[in-house]
C-alpha positions in Angstrom: 175.5 53.4 -44.9 179.0 54.9 -44.9 179.9 52.8 -48.0 176.8 54.1 -49.8 177.7 57.7 -48.9 181.3 57.3 -50.0 180.3 55.6 -53.3 178.1 58.6 -54.0 180.7 61.1 -52.9 183.2 59.9 -55.5 181.2 61.0 -58.6 180.3 64.2 -56.8 184.0 64.9 -56.2 184.8 64.1 -59.9 182.0 66.2 -61.3 184.0 69.4 -61.7 186.8 67.6 -63.5 184.5 65.6 -65.9 182.4 68.7 -66.6 185.5 70.4 -68.0 187.2 67.6 -69.9 184.1 66.3 -71.7 182.1 68.2 -74.4 178.3 68.6 -74.0 177.8 66.2 -76.9 179.5 63.5 -74.8 177.2 64.2 -71.8 174.1 64.1 -74.0 175.2 60.7 -75.3 175.8 59.4 -71.8 172.5 60.6 -70.5 170.7 58.7 -73.2 172.6 55.6 -72.4 172.1 56.0 -68.6 168.4 56.7 -69.0 168.0 53.5 -71.1 169.6 51.2 -68.5 167.8 52.8 -65.5 164.5 52.5 -67.3 164.6 48.8 -68.2 166.9 47.1 -65.7 164.1 46.4 -63.4 162.6 44.0 -66.0 165.9 42.1 -66.5 165.6 39.8 -63.6 161.9 40.0 -63.1 162.7 41.0 -59.5 163.7 37.4 -58.6 167.0 38.7 -57.2 165.0 40.1 -54.3 164.0 36.6 -53.3 167.6 35.5 -52.8 167.4 36.6 -49.1 164.3 34.5 -48.4 165.0 30.8 -48.6 166.2 29.0 -45.4 168.9 27.0 -47.2 171.9 28.4 -49.1 171.3 25.8 -51.8 167.9 27.4 -52.7 169.5 30.8 -52.6 172.2 29.7 -55.0 169.5 28.4 -57.4 167.7 31.8 -57.2 170.9 33.5 -58.2 171.2 31.3 -61.2 167.6 31.9 -62.1 167.9 35.7 -61.9 171.2 35.6 -63.9 169.8 33.4 -66.6 166.7 35.6 -67.0 169.0 38.6 -67.2 171.2 37.0 -69.8 168.2 36.0 -71.9 166.7 39.5 -71.7 170.1 40.9 -72.6 170.3 38.7 -75.8 166.8 39.6 -76.8 167.2 43.3 -76.3 170.7 43.2 -77.9 169.3 41.7 -81.1 166.4 44.2 -81.0 168.8 47.2 -80.6 171.0 45.9 -83.4 168.1 45.9 -85.9 166.5 49.1 -84.5 169.6 51.1 -83.7 169.0 53.7 -86.5 165.3 54.1 -85.7 166.2 54.5 -82.0 168.9 57.1 -82.8 166.4 58.9 -85.0 163.7 59.1 -82.4 166.1 60.5 -79.7 167.5 62.9 -82.3 171.1 61.8 -81.8 172.7 59.9 -84.7 175.8 59.1 -82.6 173.7 57.0 -80.2 173.3 54.4 -82.9 176.9 53.3 -82.3 176.3 52.9 -78.6 172.7 51.7 -78.1 173.8 48.0 -78.0 175.7 48.8 -74.8 172.4 49.4 -73.0 171.2 45.8 -72.9 174.7 44.5 -72.2 175.1 46.8 -69.2 171.6 45.9 -67.9 172.6 42.2 -68.1 175.6 42.9 -65.8 173.4 44.9 -63.5 171.0 42.0 -63.2 173.7 39.5 -62.4 175.3 41.9 -60.0 172.0 42.5 -58.2 171.5 38.8 -57.6 175.0 38.4 -56.1 174.6 41.5 -54.1 171.4 40.2 -52.5 173.3 37.1 -51.6 176.0 39.2 -49.9 173.1 40.9 -48.0 171.7 37.4 -47.1 175.1 36.5 -45.7 175.4 39.8 -43.9 178.5 40.7 -45.8 177.7 44.4 -45.7 181.3 45.5 -45.7 182.0 43.5 -48.9 178.9 45.0 -50.6 180.1 48.6 -49.7 183.6 47.9 -50.9 182.1 46.7 -54.2 180.2 49.9 -54.7 183.2 52.0 -53.9 185.4 50.0 -56.3 182.8 50.4 -59.0 182.9 54.2 -58.6 186.8 54.2 -58.6 187.0 52.1 -61.7 184.4 54.3 -63.4 186.2 57.5 -62.4 189.6 56.3 -63.6 188.2 55.3 -67.0 186.2 58.5 -67.3 189.2 60.7 -66.6 191.5 58.7 -68.9 189.0 58.6 -71.9 188.2 62.3 -71.3 191.8 63.4 -71.4 192.5 61.3 -74.4 189.3 62.6 -76.1 188.0 59.0 -76.7 184.4 59.0 -78.0 181.8 57.6 -75.6 184.2 57.9 -72.6 181.5 58.2 -69.9 179.7 55.2 -71.3 182.9 53.2 -71.3 183.5 54.3 -67.7 180.0 53.3 -66.5 180.3 50.0 -68.4 183.8 49.2 -66.9 182.5 49.9 -63.4 179.6 47.6 -63.8 181.8 44.7 -65.1 184.2 45.3 -62.2 181.5 45.2 -59.5 179.9 42.1 -61.0 183.2 40.2 -61.0 183.9 41.3 -57.4 180.5 40.4 -56.1 180.4 37.0 -57.8 183.9 36.1 -56.4 182.9 37.2 -52.9 179.7 35.1 -53.1 181.8 32.1 -54.2 183.9 32.4 -51.1 180.7 32.6 -49.0 179.2 29.4 -50.4 177.8 30.1 -53.9 178.4 27.1 -56.1 177.0 25.4 -59.2 178.2 21.9 -58.2 174.7 20.7 -57.1 172.7 22.6 -59.6 169.2 21.1 -60.2 167.0 22.5 -62.9 163.8 21.1 -61.3 164.6 22.9 -58.1 165.2 26.2 -59.9 161.9 25.7 -61.7 160.0 25.1 -58.5 161.6 28.2 -56.9 160.5 30.3 -59.9 157.0 29.1 -59.2 157.2 29.6 -55.4 158.4 33.2 -55.8 156.4 34.1 -58.9 154.8 37.1 -57.1 158.1 39.0 -57.4 157.8 38.7 -61.2 154.1 39.2 -61.4 153.5 41.9 -58.8 157.0 43.5 -58.4 158.3 44.0 -61.9 155.6 46.2 -63.4 155.4 48.8 -60.6 159.2 49.1 -60.5 159.3 49.4 -64.2 156.6 52.2 -64.2 158.6 54.1 -61.5 161.9 53.9 -63.4 160.3 54.9 -66.7 158.6 57.8 -65.1 161.8 59.0 -63.6 164.0 58.6 -66.7 161.9 59.1 -69.8 161.9 62.9 -69.6 165.5 62.9 -70.8 164.4 61.0 -74.0 161.6 63.6 -74.5 164.1 66.4 -74.2 166.4 64.7 -76.7 163.5 64.2 -79.1 162.3 67.9 -78.9 165.6 69.8 -78.5 169.3 69.7 -79.5 172.1 67.9 -77.6 173.3 71.0 -75.7 169.9 71.2 -74.1 169.9 67.5 -73.4 173.3 67.8 -71.7 172.2 70.8 -69.6 168.9 69.2 -68.6 170.6 65.8 -67.8 173.3 67.5 -65.7 170.9 69.7 -63.8 168.8 66.6 -62.9 171.9 64.7 -61.9 173.1 67.4 -59.5 169.6 67.9 -58.0 169.2 64.1 -57.5 172.4 63.8 -55.5 170.9 64.8 -52.1 168.0 62.5 -52.9 170.2 59.5 -53.6 172.5 60.0 -50.6 170.2 61.2 -47.8 166.7 60.2 -48.8 167.4 56.6 -49.6 169.2 55.9 -46.4 166.5 57.6 -44.3 163.9 55.4 -46.1 165.7 52.2 -45.3 166.0 53.0 -41.6 162.4 54.4 -41.4 161.0 51.2 -42.9 162.5 49.1 -40.2 161.2 51.5 -37.4 157.7 51.6 -38.9 157.4 47.8 -39.2 158.5 47.4 -35.5 156.1 50.0 -34.2 153.3 48.6 -36.4 153.9 45.1 -35.0 153.7 46.6 -31.5 150.5 48.4 -32.3 152.1 51.8 -31.9 151.3 54.8 -34.1 154.0 56.5 -36.1 152.1 59.6 -37.2 153.9 62.1 -35.0 157.3 60.7 -35.8 156.6 60.8 -39.5 155.3 64.3 -39.3 158.5 65.4 -37.5 160.7 63.7 -40.1 158.7 65.2 -43.0 159.0 68.7 -41.5 162.8 68.3 -41.1 163.2 67.1 -44.6 160.9 69.9 -45.9 163.0 72.5 -44.1 166.2 71.1 -45.5 164.8 70.9 -49.0 163.5 74.5 -48.7 167.0 75.7 -47.9 168.4 73.9 -51.0 165.5 75.4 -53.0 166.3 79.0 -51.9 170.0 78.6 -52.8 169.3 77.1 -56.2 166.5 79.5 -56.9 168.7 82.6 -56.6 172.3 81.3 -57.1 172.2 78.1 -59.2 173.5 79.6 -62.5 176.5 81.3 -60.7 177.2 78.2 -58.6 177.2 75.9 -61.7 179.4 78.3 -63.7 181.9 78.6 -60.8 182.1 74.9 -59.8 181.6 73.2 -63.1 182.7 75.8 -65.6 181.1 78.6 -67.6 179.6 76.3 -70.2 177.3 74.9 -67.5 175.6 78.2 -66.5 172.5 77.2 -68.5 172.3 73.9 -66.6 172.2 76.1 -63.4 169.3 78.1 -64.9 167.4 74.9 -65.6 168.1 73.8 -62.0 166.4 76.9 -60.7 163.2 75.9 -62.4 163.5 72.2 -61.5 164.4 72.9 -57.9 160.7 73.2 -56.7 159.8 69.7 -58.0 163.0 68.1 -56.6 162.5 69.8 -53.2 159.1 68.2 -52.6 160.3 64.9 -54.0 163.2 65.1 -51.5 160.8 65.6 -48.6 158.2 63.0 -49.6 160.2 60.1 -51.2 161.8 58.9 -47.9 158.2 58.4 -46.5 157.2 56.2 -49.4 158.1 53.1 -47.4 154.9 53.8 -45.3 152.7 52.5 -48.1 154.8 49.3 -48.2 154.8 48.9 -44.4 151.0 49.3 -44.2 150.5 47.1 -47.2 148.8 49.8 -49.3 149.9 48.1 -52.5 146.8 49.3 -54.5 147.3 52.9 -53.5 151.0 52.8 -54.5 150.2 51.1 -57.8 147.5 53.6 -58.6 149.8 56.5 -57.8 152.6 55.0 -60.0 150.2 54.6 -62.8 148.9 58.1 -62.5 152.4 59.6 -62.3 153.5 57.5 -65.4 150.6 58.9 -67.5 151.2 62.4 -66.2 154.8 62.2 -67.3 153.7 60.8 -70.7 151.5 63.8 -71.2 154.7 65.8 -71.8 154.6 64.3 -75.3 151.5 66.5 -76.0 153.7 69.6 -75.8 156.5 69.2 -78.5 156.5 72.8 -79.4 157.1 74.3 -76.0 160.3 76.2 -75.3 162.7 74.4 -73.0 161.8 76.7 -70.1 158.0 76.1 -70.6 158.7 72.3 -70.8 160.7 72.4 -67.5 157.9 74.4 -65.8 155.3 71.8 -67.0 157.5 69.0 -65.8 157.9 70.7 -62.4 154.2 71.3 -62.0 153.6 67.6 -62.7 156.1 66.6 -60.0 154.7 69.0 -57.5 151.1 67.9 -58.0 152.0 64.2 -58.1 154.1 64.2 -55.0 151.6 66.2 -53.1 149.0 63.5 -53.9 151.6 60.9 -52.8 152.0 62.7 -49.5 148.3 62.7 -49.0 148.1 58.9 -49.6 150.9 58.4 -47.1 149.2 60.5 -44.5 145.9 58.7 -45.1 147.5 55.3 -44.7 149.0 56.3 -41.3 145.8 57.9 -40.0 143.8 54.9 -40.9 146.1 52.7 -38.9 145.6 54.8 -35.7 
């Protein structure tokens, strides 16, 4: 957990520096790239990397790493060729001609993510949590060094190069650590890999699509903004979302991981978790409400002071988006309840509904950016309120 917090703290600490040395056009370019990789990377291994922790033998785990890596490489080749031929059309749709030069980096980065994820699950399997934490920290350090260097030298696409360099570094480190812990290709058997693909097919069939819907719903708004507005608006919108998401990525995710384990234990003992979940939700809601109040009244001034005067507009956007992120912060850690109580259908139905609700933003291309942000916020508030109701119902039914 400490490694996760530190790895997230590094970009937070560098944010005021990067905000000043990069132009908004560079931030707009980076957010398009980052949205692309976070939308599609869940498809690149078909979720087979999650199965690495399950086999009893290390030999089978090794073959699952190879399977996930080969799928990721194949996906990378396919999407790379597609991006090469469609680069101009993609750049035209996102209203950013500079993106045509960088779009091919998206599938390559996703390939590295897929391979890294497979090796990282192997490290988890071997209980090498320290190594996994060091890898994440190293990724952020490499990313930060490249970002600062390219920013000071005014090299185009500097933040994309920084992200890409970090992903290469973490992939190399995780693979070398895995090799020391027993990963090898010496006894590779294609038939065994094929049988493992069949044994764990449910990860590909039932895991990939919901994860893909979730990642698309979270990241496609930046593409809509890029299509509707200019790159300055894209930069301000992307930066405000990034700042608002930081508490969610640091606190919320870690709470969810711990909470899942506690819920499963109590469920197996026949104990009810309603009171405990209610207490956790109210604590998260109180914390998110404090953040909401600060952002609602002081976000533009805070952004201008910490990040520079040019980001005051991003602070104004954060004031609007704060309501949606506040309820998301309070509800998201509880999402593991639906998994623990095997409410897969409820979760899938919500993901589908949220996906189409986000897509409905396409129906409003002529809105001002402020009206667009309010519409987006209303969608988030309504969707996550429904999500909370589904979680509550799942717990009450188990009483």
